[in-house]
C-alpha positions, 0 to 999 in steps of 0.5 A: 620078861618072858615065859619060855619053854624048855626048848627055848631056854636051851636055845638061849643057853646054846647061843650064850655058849656057842655065839657069845662065848661063855663056856658051859662050865663057866655059865654053870659057875655063874648060875650057881654063884648067882643062886647063892648070892640071891639066897643070901640076899633073901636070907633063905639059907638057915642052919644045916643045909642039904644040897641034893644033886642029880646027874644033869646040868641042874645037878651041876648047878648044885655042885657049884652052889654047895662049893660056894656055900662051903666057902662062905662058911655054911654047914653043908651036906651034899647028896648025889642021887646017881652013880658017879659014872652017870655024871657027865659034861659040864656037871662032871667038871664041877663034880670033880672040883668038889672031889678035889676040894675034898668036900664030902658027898653022899650017894642017895642009896635008899629011903631009910638012909635018906630019911635019917640023914635029912632029919636034922636038915634045916634047908634043902636045896633041890638040884635033882631034875631040871627043865628036861623032866617030863612024865612020871618019876623013875629010879631014885627020884620016885621015892626021894622026891616024896620023902623030901616033901615030908621033911620039915626043912625050908625047901629051895628049888633051883631053876625048877622044882624037880618033877614039874614039867617046864612046858605044861606045869603038870606033875605026878609028883614034884618038889613042893618048894618054898622058893624057886630060884629060876635061871635067866627067864621064868619057865612057861609051865610055872603059869599053867595047871596048878604049878604055883603050888610047887613053885612057891615064891618065884625069884628070877636070877640073872646068869648072864643070858640076856633077855634080848636073845629072845628077840635075837633068836625070834622066839615066840614067847608070852611076856609077863605083866609086871609092875613096870608094865602096869605103871606104863599102862595106867592112863595118866591123870591131869590136874586140870581134868574134869569128868569130860576129860576122863570119859563117858562109858556105859554098862549094859546088863542086869536082869530079873535074876542078877541085880548086883553084877552091873552095880559091881562093874559100875562101882569099879569103874568109878573107883578106878577113875572114869568120868561118867557111867551110863548104867543101862538095865531092864526097867524093873531094876530101876528102883533097886539100882537108884538106891545103890548107885546114885552117881550113875546115869541110870537108863531103865529100858523096856524088858520082856520076862525080866530081860532087856529087849532090843526095842528098849535098848535101841531107844538109847543114844550112845553117841556120847559114849567112848566104850560099852561094857556088855554082859554083867548080869544080862541073863541068857534069854534067846532074844539077847542075841539080837541085842548083841548084833545091834551093839556091833554096829551102834553109833558112837563107842568104838570099843565093846567089852564083852563079859559074862552072859554077853559072851553067850549073846555074842556066840552067833556073831563071832564071824561078824566080829572079825569083820567089824571095825570096833575094838572088841574085848572079851573076858571069859572064864574057862567055862565061858571059853569052852562055850565059845570054842565048842569044847570042854572046860578040861580041854581049855584048862589043858591048853589055855595058851593055845585057845587064847591065842588062836581065838584072839587071832581068828576073831580079831579080838582082845581076849582075857582068859581068866583063871589062876594065871590069866592070859591076855591075847591080842589080834596080832598074836601077842600073848601076856601072862598075869603071873600073880593072883590067888584064891581071894578072887574066887568069889562071884562078882570078881569078874564084874569088878574086872570088867568095870576097871577095864571099861574105866581105863579104856574110857580114860584113854588106855589101849585095849591091851593096856586096860587089860594089863592094868586092870587084871594086875591091880585087881589081883594085887588089891585082893592079895593085899586085902587077904593079907590084911583080913583073910583069904576067906573074907575078901569080897568084890565090894571090899576090892572096889573100896580098896582100889584107890589105895592100890592104884595109888601105888602105880599112878604117875601124875602129869 
């Protein structure tokens, strides 16, 4: 499944109409009927139903939906947010059908009238503005959409919540939907800014516009990580496997200020299947670490002022290690840049996973990374991404897809830009979006857990992309399930680690 811009979605529609040969009014009929069937399956049509229609194609879908609901015996009111003469094209075809069927329609004239008419409504279906919407609301929509948001009714958006920009996810005011039935493919704006609060539960509806058209038309569009993607990405376990089979990874981090971060990464790696973990920390953390991770192969190295040194790290051998996770709790002492440079050429591991303070240590070596033959994976949050790109967090958040793709291609790395909807970019320019996640992971240490999971999956044989896909999706699922069981307030990194086994079991395929 892809996340498309409004222009790309129009290209798919146009090809379906002009080349495949499904006429515009017929495609609208298919779309409206598909929404009705999906809504009946999800049992979202309750009590008195109001279908609110604009003048464009989204309104045309609404006219079809209203007619089909009437045919199925629902109690339906149709409201039109425009003058009749403004309804044109395919939408006019279905508006005229409603008229010939003598199905009553009411023009939205003023706020007082609509407040009274919507008061007894149980379900509102939003077909006001489609994917072409951009900018501030005008005319009737400027007061109608805020009014709808004050209603007690269950709100269904068709294709996109009216007022939300399909390309950017921005909105000055938009319908706050309980569920959105989007047509053919999700819109890219659903995964940007704070769009999820308007979209509600997202359901993609098949309207006979095949996803293969994205490749046929050679459109560049991010893909969405889904359950099937994760099931295929998760490294397979073999019944006769042993600790050597499942690999040896290393976590390098910790400092006088941060003891917990490397522990979280190590514990997460063990709970997600790794065979062995070498945990490399500054010498003064040895006693504390021994008590909390007795199963790790602990290496306490020389430190200076509470931070590990290059001399201390260089005494360690990594020839037996498949991958290194560098950075959790590392600190930002200037000399750690020399440690980063050393790891680019260290003998043994072919994969480096760089997170947290490790990203700061690697900042002087970005150009060298692009020439290195190791597989390099980076997992910044927006603040760290702003540092890497020399810009502001606000700029990163406003252009997440652009920065993630550009950085990965420029420096030849696999990048996971964390956030409410995380983005994965590859050196080849492929982009994947994690379409799930919520505030349950908004705790210090969540990134360290993710790093440990990625290390585990890479060490067990997953590719860099597969490891990022599986780790990010399963961590999100795990936290969401814990939040439902306990509360969003109480999910901690330690709880996520303990629950990883139950989550992974939902996806594992045994050989």
